[in-house]
Phi, psi and omega in degrees: 000126183291150179246157176295157181299135179092357180252146174219139180234128180236127177236122178247142183088135181270147178202160173258152179301119177081004181261172180276133179285133183274341178216181183295133181254123183243110179246122181235136176231121181235135176210170180303332184246359185214136176221104185237137176223132179238121174253114180256126181289173177299156179058039177248130180274125183232134172234128182216149181225154181228146169203148181273138172245166183298330182273350181150210187258135176246128180238127176247129180238126176241116184245133175237092186265169179259042182285169184298316179302323180294318178296322180294317179296319180295321179294318179297318179295321179294318179296322179295319180294327183274352181297141179270150183234151174213127183057031179079006181246146176292133179272129179260124178243350181255095184199167173223139182258131176256111182298135182241135179300142179269068184250018183091348179257005193304320179296312182291323176298315183297316180293316179297318178298314180296326178295323177294314179298319181296326181276000180079016179273160176298149177297131182290147174284179187300317181294313180295322179298318180295318179296316178296323179295316180293323177295316179296320179301314181298319181289327176294317178299318177296325180292325175301313181297318180298323183253032187305316183298329183262353182244339187300327185292333181257009176271131180284133178078199181289131184299311183297320178294319179299311182295320179299317178293323182293339177287343180285139190294339185250012178275131182293146173256164180213213184301315179301322181289325176296319178297315180292324178297322177298321177291317181299312183277344186054048179222148174286148178231131177241132179258129178249159177215150179292137179254118184294327183292318184261337184084357179253202179248146173228151179282139180241345180201148179226137180229151175069032180297339178291346179264009180119158181244347182277138174049062178287163167296137184240131176230153181250122179260131185265357175090357178229035175090000183251142178239143170240157174284150184226133176242125174237128182311136183234164181264323184230166181238175178208160182271139179277148174258011181276000000 
């Protein structure tokens, strides 16, 4: 096929349209304004077409190689397709539960523990966990006061009495406290619960999605007021503000 003046096209290695290249394919296009070279490795599927335009030569190359990113994407898609679901939620079977004492601090202990894990810090011992939980509780109570206009409507009973009681170390926390903890830490929090149908865990609530959706703090709710810390393998980390 003739080329416009000043253009040169070089194709090395023979191949059939849509077939596998048996050796390295070197395609070069040189012109006064363009210099393109494509090196395709062995076992690369290549489809290419040419057509002349009034301004010169247009070459379209579509390459589907067997490189590592493609294999990784294919594996991820396969894993997603193979994931099991229950009640419309993905079932998690790869996890470990960190038992938390039932001393009235379990929610705050679990969140504080999860924040440390999320930040890549060592898991806190019992004493450190208790101190972090009490610190988080105090900051959560302050966050209620700070956000009074937007939180007072869903607090049961008198707002001031509720916040005053929540400052006490052995008062149980619940959904409102999880929401405030997400704001305090500026981290997403996901609550999981055991699913009887699948035997695994499914998420039942998410808080702080405005701070990101990847790798949230994870806690396990047992359905009778108790929370445990939960670890699910993650790909990336984030820094804790606790």
